[in-house]
Each structure stands twice: as structure tokens, then as C-alpha cells.
C-alpha positions as CSV (number, residue, x, y, z in Angstrom):
1,M,-18.0,-21.2,81.1
2,I,-14.5,-21.1,79.4
3,R,-14.4,-22.5,76.3
4,R,-11.2,-24.3,75.5
5,L,-9.5,-23.4,72.3
6,P,-8.8,-26.3,69.5
7,F,-5.3,-25.3,69.6
8,T,-2.6,-25.8,72.3
9,L,-0.1,-22.7,72.3
10,P,2.5,-24.6,71.3
11,V,1.0,-26.0,68.3
12,L,0.2,-22.2,67.3
13,L,3.4,-20.9,68.0
14,G,5.1,-23.5,65.9
15,L,2.8,-22.7,63.0
16,I,3.5,-19.5,63.2
17,V,7.5,-18.9,64.5
18,P,9.1,-20.9,61.7
19,T,7.1,-18.4,59.5
20,V,8.3,-15.5,61.3
21,W,12.3,-16.5,61.5
22,A,12.8,-17.8,58.4
23,D,15.5,-17.4,56.5
24,P,14.4,-14.7,52.8
25,P,14.5,-16.7,49.9
26,K,17.6,-16.6,47.6
27,T,17.5,-14.4,45.2
28,D,19.0,-15.3,41.7
29,D,21.2,-12.9,40.8
30,T,20.9,-13.8,37.2
31,K,17.5,-13.7,37.0
32,T,17.0,-10.6,38.4
33,D,19.4,-9.0,36.0
34,T,17.2,-10.5,33.4
35,T,14.0,-9.4,34.6
36,Q,15.6,-5.8,35.1
37,A,16.9,-5.5,31.2
38,D,13.3,-7.3,30.1
39,A,11.7,-4.2,31.6
40,K,13.6,-1.6,29.9
41,K,12.0,-3.1,26.2
42,P,9.7,-1.5,25.0
43,A,6.3,-3.0,25.9
44,N,3.2,-3.3,23.7
45,K,5.1,-3.1,20.4
46,N,2.7,-2.0,17.5
47,K,2.2,-4.5,15.0
48,K,1.7,-2.6,11.7
49,K,5.2,-1.1,12.6
50,D,7.0,-4.8,12.2
51,P,7.4,-6.4,9.1
52,D,8.0,-9.8,10.7
53,A,4.1,-9.7,12.0
54,I,3.0,-9.7,8.2
55,G,-0.2,-12.1,7.5
56,D,-0.1,-12.6,11.8
57,R,-2.0,-9.2,12.0
58,D,-5.0,-7.8,11.5
59,V,-4.5,-4.3,9.9
60,G,-8.2,-4.0,8.7
61,K,-9.9,-3.8,12.2
62,G,-11.3,-0.9,13.1
63,M,-14.8,0.9,12.8
64,N,-16.7,-0.7,10.1
65,W,-20.2,-1.4,9.5
66,Y,-19.3,-3.4,6.0
67,S,-18.8,-7.7,6.3
68,I,-16.2,-9.1,3.9
69,E,-18.8,-10.2,1.8
70,K,-21.2,-7.0,1.4
71,E,-17.4,-5.3,0.7
72,I,-16.4,-7.7,-2.0
73,A,-19.8,-7.4,-3.5
74,M,-19.5,-3.5,-3.3
75,G,-15.9,-3.6,-5.2
76,K,-17.2,-6.2,-7.7
77,Q,-20.0,-3.6,-9.1
78,Y,-17.3,-0.5,-9.1
79,A,-15.2,-2.1,-10.8
80,M,-17.8,-3.3,-13.5
81,E,-18.7,0.5,-14.1
82,I,-15.0,1.2,-14.3
83,E,-14.4,-1.5,-16.8
84,R,-17.6,-0.6,-19.0
85,Q,-16.0,3.2,-19.1
86,A,-12.1,2.9,-19.2
87,K,-10.2,1.1,-21.9
88,I,-8.8,-2.4,-20.5
89,V,-5.3,-3.2,-22.0
90,D,-5.9,-7.1,-23.4
91,D,-2.3,-7.5,-24.6
92,P,-1.5,-11.1,-22.5
93,V,1.8,-9.9,-21.9
94,I,1.5,-6.5,-20.0
95,A,-1.5,-7.9,-18.3
96,E,0.2,-11.3,-17.4
97,Y,3.0,-9.2,-16.5
98,V,1.4,-6.3,-14.4
99,N,-0.7,-9.5,-12.3
100,R,1.8,-11.5,-11.5
101,V,4.0,-8.5,-9.6
102,G,0.8,-7.3,-8.0
103,Q,0.2,-11.1,-7.1
104,N,3.6,-11.6,-5.6
105,L,3.2,-8.4,-3.3
106,V,-0.8,-9.9,-2.1
107,R,1.2,-12.8,-1.5
108,N,3.8,-11.3,1.0
109,S,0.5,-8.6,2.5
110,D,-1.7,-8.3,5.1
111,C,-4.6,-9.3,2.4
112,K,-7.4,-11.4,3.7
113,V,-9.5,-11.0,0.3
114,P,-8.2,-12.4,-3.3
115,V,-7.0,-9.6,-5.7
116,T,-8.4,-9.1,-9.3
117,I,-5.5,-6.4,-10.8
118,K,-6.5,-5.0,-14.5
119,V,-4.2,-2.4,-16.5
120,I,-6.2,0.9,-17.8
121,D,-5.0,2.6,-21.1
122,T,-4.6,6.2,-19.9
123,D,-1.4,8.3,-19.8
124,E,-1.5,9.6,-15.6
125,P,0.6,7.9,-13.6
126,N,-1.8,6.1,-11.2
127,A,-3.1,3.5,-9.2
128,M,-6.7,2.4,-7.7
129,A,-8.1,0.0,-5.1
130,L,-11.5,-0.2,-4.8
131,P,-13.2,-2.4,-2.0
132,G,-13.0,-6.0,-1.9
133,G,-9.6,-6.8,-3.7
134,F,-10.2,-4.7,-7.3
135,F,-7.5,-3.1,-8.5
136,F,-6.3,-1.6,-11.4
137,V,-3.1,0.3,-12.7
138,N,-2.8,2.8,-15.6
139,T,-0.5,2.1,-18.4
140,G,1.2,5.7,-17.2
141,L,2.6,4.5,-14.2
142,I,4.8,1.7,-16.0
143,T,5.8,4.4,-18.7
144,L,6.9,6.9,-16.0
145,A,8.7,4.1,-13.4
146,E,12.5,3.7,-14.2
147,N,12.2,0.5,-12.9
148,E,10.2,-2.7,-11.4
149,S,11.2,-1.9,-7.4
150,E,9.4,2.2,-8.2
151,I,6.1,0.1,-9.5
152,A,6.0,-2.3,-6.8
153,G,6.2,0.3,-4.7
154,V,2.7,2.4,-5.8
155,M,1.3,-1.5,-5.7
156,G,2.1,-2.1,-2.6
157,H,0.3,0.7,-1.5
158,E,-2.8,0.4,-3.0
159,I,-2.7,-3.1,-2.0
160,A,-1.9,-1.5,1.6
161,H,-5.4,0.2,1.1
162,I,-7.7,-3.1,0.2
163,A,-5.6,-5.3,3.2
164,A,-6.5,-2.4,5.5
165,R,-10.3,-2.3,4.1
166,H,-9.8,1.6,4.1
167,G,-12.4,1.9,1.6
168,T,-15.1,0.6,3.4
169,K,-13.4,2.2,6.5
170,Q,-14.1,5.7,5.0
171,A,-17.1,5.1,3.5
172,T,-18.7,3.8,7.5
173,R,-17.1,7.4,8.7
174,G,-18.9,9.5,5.9
175,Q,-22.5,7.3,7.2
176,L,-22.0,8.5,10.9
177,V,-21.0,12.0,10.0
178,N,-24.6,12.3,8.1
179,L,-26.1,10.5,10.9
180,A,-24.9,13.4,12.8
181,T,-26.7,15.5,11.1
182,I,-30.2,14.5,11.6
183,P,-31.1,15.9,14.2
184,L,-30.7,19.1,13.2
185,I,-33.7,18.1,10.8
186,F,-36.1,18.9,13.4
187,M,-34.6,22.2,14.9
188,G,-37.2,23.2,11.9
189,G,-37.3,26.8,10.1
190,W,-34.1,28.7,8.8
191,T,-32.0,28.5,11.5
192,G,-31.9,24.1,11.5
193,Y,-31.5,24.5,8.0
194,G,-28.2,27.0,7.8
195,I,-27.3,24.7,10.8
196,R,-27.4,21.5,8.5
197,Q,-25.9,23.7,5.6
198,A,-23.0,24.6,7.5
199,V,-22.3,21.0,8.4
200,S,-22.2,19.9,5.0
201,L,-20.3,22.0,3.7
202,A,-17.7,20.8,6.2
203,I,-17.8,17.2,5.2
204,P,-15.6,17.1,2.4
205,L,-13.0,18.9,4.8
206,G,-13.5,15.6,7.3
207,F,-12.8,13.2,4.2
208,L,-10.1,14.9,3.5
209,Q,-8.7,14.6,6.9
210,F,-9.8,10.9,7.2
211,S,-8.3,10.1,3.4
212,R,-4.8,11.4,4.7
213,A,-4.7,9.7,7.5
214,F,-5.2,6.5,5.3
215,E,-2.9,7.5,2.6
216,S,0.5,7.7,5.5
217,E,-1.0,4.0,6.4
218,A,-0.7,2.8,3.4
219,D,2.5,4.3,2.8
220,M,4.0,2.6,5.8
221,L,2.4,-0.9,5.1
222,G,3.0,-0.7,1.6
223,L,6.5,-0.1,2.2
224,Q,6.6,-3.2,4.1
225,Y,5.1,-5.2,1.5
226,M,7.4,-4.4,-1.0
227,Y,10.4,-4.7,1.4
228,K,9.1,-8.5,2.3
229,A,8.8,-9.4,-1.6
230,G,12.5,-8.2,-1.7
231,Y,11.9,-5.1,-3.9
232,D,14.4,-2.4,-2.6
233,P,11.9,-0.1,-0.6
234,N,13.7,3.2,-2.1
235,G,12.3,2.8,-5.3
236,F,9.1,3.9,-3.4
237,V,11.2,7.1,-2.6
238,D,12.0,7.4,-6.1
239,F,8.8,7.3,-7.5
240,F,8.0,10.0,-5.6
241,E,10.6,12.0,-6.7
242,R,9.7,11.4,-10.2
243,L,6.6,13.2,-10.0
244,E,8.2,16.1,-8.1
245,S,9.8,15.9,-11.1
246,L,7.2,15.8,-13.4
247,N,5.4,18.4,-11.2
248,K,8.0,21.4,-11.7
249,R,8.0,20.2,-15.7
250,K,3.8,20.0,-15.9
251,P,2.8,22.5,-12.6
252,G,-0.6,21.0,-11.2
253,A,0.0,17.5,-12.6
254,V,0.7,16.0,-9.5
255,S,-1.1,17.9,-6.9
256,K,-4.5,17.3,-9.7
257,I,-3.9,13.4,-9.2
258,F,-3.3,13.4,-6.2
259,S,-5.4,15.6,-4.3
260,S,-6.5,13.7,-1.5
261,H,-2.6,12.9,-0.7
262,P,-0.1,14.1,1.7
263,P,2.1,16.3,0.0
264,T,4.6,14.7,-2.1
265,G,7.8,16.2,-0.1
266,D,6.0,15.3,3.2
267,R,5.8,11.8,1.6
268,I,8.8,11.4,0.9
269,V,10.0,12.5,4.4
270,T,8.0,9.9,6.2
271,A,8.9,7.2,4.0
272,Q,12.6,7.3,4.7
273,K,11.9,7.5,8.0
274,N,10.1,4.3,7.7
275,I,12.5,2.9,6.0
276,S,15.2,3.8,8.7
277,D,13.4,2.9,11.6
278,L,11.2,0.1,10.9
279,L,12.9,-1.5,8.1
280,K,16.1,-4.0,8.8
281,E,19.4,-3.5,5.7
282,K,19.5,-6.7,3.4
283,P,22.4,-7.6,1.8
284,E,21.0,-7.1,-2.0
285,Y,17.7,-6.3,-3.1
286,V,15.2,-6.7,-6.7
287,V,15.5,-3.2,-8.1
288,T,14.6,-4.5,-11.8
289,T,14.2,-7.2,-14.0
290,S,14.3,-7.7,-17.7
291,E,10.7,-8.6,-18.3
292,F,10.0,-5.0,-17.0
293,E,12.1,-3.3,-19.9
294,D,10.7,-5.7,-22.3
295,V,7.0,-4.7,-20.9
296,K,7.6,-0.6,-21.1
297,T,8.9,-0.6,-24.3
298,R,6.3,-2.9,-25.8
299,L,3.6,-0.1,-23.9
300,M,5.8,3.3,-25.3
301,S,5.3,1.5,-28.8
302,M,1.7,1.1,-28.2
303,N,1.7,4.8,-27.2
304,N,3.8,5.7,-29.9
305,R,1.4,3.6,-33.1
306,R,-1.8,5.4,-31.6
307,R,-0.8,8.5,-32.2
308,V,0.8,8.7,-35.3
309,G,-2.7,6.7,-36.2
310,S,-4.9,9.0,-34.1
311,T,-6.2,10.8,-36.8
312,P,-7.0,10.4,-40.7
313,E,-4.4,12.6,-41.7
314,D,-1.6,10.5,-39.7
315,A,-2.0,7.7,-42.5
316,N,-0.3,10.2,-45.4
317,R,2.3,11.5,-43.8
318,P,5.6,10.4,-45.1
319,T,7.4,7.7,-43.2
320,L,11.1,7.1,-43.5
321,R,12.8,3.7,-44.7
322,K,15.4,2.9,-42.5
323,A,18.3,1.2,-44.5
324,P,19.8,-2.3,-43.1
325,G,21.8,-2.1,-40.0
326,S,21.1,1.3,-39.5
327,G,20.8,1.1,-35.7
328,T,17.3,0.6,-34.1
329,D,16.0,-2.8,-34.8
330,P,12.6,-2.8,-36.3
331,I,9.7,-3.7,-34.6
332,D,7.9,-7.3,-35.5
333,G,4.5,-7.3,-37.1
334,D,3.1,-8.1,-33.6
335,G,4.2,-5.0,-31.8
336,S,7.2,-6.2,-29.8
337,D,10.7,-5.9,-30.2
338,K,13.2,-8.1,-31.2
339,K,15.4,-9.3,-28.7
340,P,19.1,-9.6,-28.7
341,T,19.6,-13.1,-29.1
342,K,22.6,-12.5,-26.2
343,E,19.9,-11.5,-24.0
344,E,17.0,-13.6,-24.6
345,S,17.8,-16.7,-22.1
346,D,19.0,-13.9,-19.2
347,E,15.7,-13.3,-16.9
348,R,17.7,-12.7,-13.6
349,P,16.5,-10.0,-11.8
350,T,19.0,-7.2,-11.7
351,L,19.8,-6.7,-7.9
352,K,21.7,-4.0,-5.7
353,R,24.0,-4.8,-3.3
354,R,24.3,-2.4,0.1
355,N,27.7,-1.3,1.3
């Protein structure tokens, strides 16, 4: 029995023929050119290297066993311990200035937590960031710097550590290394003990490598933060060149302070490359402010008074009394320098123009 098909041959041909013999769709030459141009553009741009994406990127993502809440609690505990042992500067002028510069950088960063900034009275030119948004700046950093953009560069670097959550990421990696050694305990005998000791001795080297990777990332992010805040990013390079000069005068000083950081010379070269590749030139940058000069002078005055009065014998030393109009203005009783009246109203930042 022959079963008839539901469609006749002419109908089938009518469905097929137009499809086969239809003219090919017209192409838009402009659209084709655009597509080809788009294909030439680099795909998957790294947001960490894009200053325009600051605030809309999660630089803190990655393997981390600590929640934000636990990270803040840990940082607060460490900060309290530091404040018990270190001498915190309570001068309101100095503390307010450093905090204001730092908070301006925080507002132009990827930080997801509030940041607490305090000043430690020590000559070491350094700064320290703890997990969870706790940040300390040494007075030695301010006295060594020549302008505000230099301290902004170092502070931007430390704020980058907080934003990228390097502290708890480092702690997570440390725990992973320790967990990796646990099975060796069950090997028993001197063989197992010897292997465990060998692995334990290798841990500091691993920490050093991890730390240097984080430091390099913090250099890159910190440059972007100071740039977005309006500072001259070359201030970061200038400060590290100053550290190199310090190391030549006092060999070992820089390597002792920054033992876990990449070598200073390498950081300078990398920073210069990041400035050239990642940061578009602006017509002008903030280099320094009159407030920086005032605070630096105030700190140096404090340091001089402390050195003079550091021992009982100092109180019996003869002092010279200046005649009126003989030079530098005297220091007020509260330790602050008198400002020339002409400059009192001039609080504008110093700008450096690009040619």
C-alpha cells in the first residue's frame, strides 16, 4: 500500500528553491571595517592596570580564608598591640595632616573598608599597613621626603596592601604551606622528621617570594591611587631614588628596612615603566603644599628639642641668644614656627606643569 505524503512536490520545491537560489545578503562595508578594527583591539583588558576602573574592580579577590569581618578584627588587635609598644604622635597638627592626605588617597583607591591612620614617632623612613584598614606612618618618612607627592607615593603603596587584602592572603598561603607538611608527621622515624624540618626551612623563602609579588602589585596600584588623587606619580620614583642615596651614605640601611621588598633599583625601573604604560599625562600635578612644609618643619623642631633634652647633661649646656633680626625667626612656645604674614593666606598646592 502506497501512503501519500502530506506535501506535494511543487510545494516542496516552492519551499526549497527560494532558499537555494536567493541572492546572498548584502554586506555593510562600514560594519565589516568596524568589526575588523575591533578584532585588532586587545581583548580582556586587565582592570588592575586601568586607573579609570578604580573603585569598580575587586583587587582583593583571590584565595583567602578570612572574611572581611575577621580581617578587621585581626588588624584591630595587631594595631592595639603596636600602639601599646610604639610612641604615637598626638600632636593634632601632624596627626590631622597625615590623616587628611591618607584619606584623600583612600577615596581614590579600591579600598572596601574604612582606614584608620596614625603616626609613629620614629626616625625610620617607613610606613606599615595591617589587615582590615589599620595604617601607621613613621615620622622619619615625612622628614626624609622632599615634598607631599613623595609621601603620597609611599602611603598609596600601603593603602594598596589594604585594598588588595595582602595581609590575609599571605596568612592563607602560610596556612596552606603548614597544612602541606602535616602528612609528613605520619611517616615516622628520623626520615619523616628530617623531611619535615627541610620543608619548614623552605617556608621563609616561600614567604619572601610571595611578599615580593605582593609588593610589586602594591607599587603598581599605589601609583594609580596617587595619580587619581592628583599627585605627580614621579614623586614615588623620586622617593626611592632618595632611599638609594640614603643607602649609599649608610650602607645596609635600606636593605634592612625593606628586606622583603624587591630591590630598590628594580622598583624604580618598574615604576617608571608603569607610569609610562598605564598613566596618561595630565597638564598639571600636585607636587607639594605649604602644609607639608609646615608639618615637616614642626617635626624637625620636635626632633631637635628631643635631642637637646635627651640627657640631664644637656640641660647644663650653654646656649647662644640671638640678637633681634639676626636671622631665622624664633620658635614659639608651643613649638611651631612663626609664618611670614605674606604666606599665611597662601594655602594653594604647588603645581608642576608638563611640557
